[in-house]
N, C-alpha and C positions, 0 to 999 in steps of 0.2 A: 741569461736566466729568465728574462722577461718573456722570451719566445716560448719557453716550456710552461710558464705559469698560465698563460692564456688558455691553452687547451684544458688544463686541469680545472681552471675556474669554470670553463664551459661545461665540462663533464659533471662537476659538482652541482652546477645550476640545473643541468638537465636531470640529474639524479633526483634532486630536490623537487623539481617540477613533476617528475614521474611519480614520486612518492605521494605528492599532494593529489595528483590526478587519480591514483589508485584509491586513496582515502575517499575522494569525492565519489568515485564510481561505487565503492562499497556502501557509502551513505545513501546514494540514489537507489541502489539495489535494495537496501533495507527499507527505505520509504516505499518503494514500489511493492515490495512484499506486504508491508503493512496495509497499503491501499487495497491490494488484492484480497487480503484476509478480511478487511472491513467489508468489501463488496460481497464476499461469500457469506459473511454473517448477516448482511442486509437481506440477501436472498433467503436465507434460512428464516429470518424473522418475517419476511413477507409471506413465505409459504405457510408459516405457523398462523399468521393473522388471517390468511385466506381460509385455512382449515377451520379456525375458530369462528369465522364469519359464517361459514356454511353450517356449522353446528348450531350457532345461534339462530340462523334462519330456519333450520329444521325445527328447533324448539318453539320458536315463535309461531310457526305454521300450525302447531297443535292447539293454539288458543284462538278463540274468536273474541274480538273486541266489539262491544256495543257502543256506538257513538251516540 
């Protein structure tokens, strides 16, 4: 009986390790997606700030300041 128990324990351990690995990969995938989403939002914000900066520059160019 001991001879058949070892392969079963090995399969059970391998199955458990595989399940853990799948969970880890899914978590890494989720984190990677979140990072990519954050990066895209950062790009959007940067583009918006650049546009606002140009608008402000255009508005300020209409005024003359006396020192």
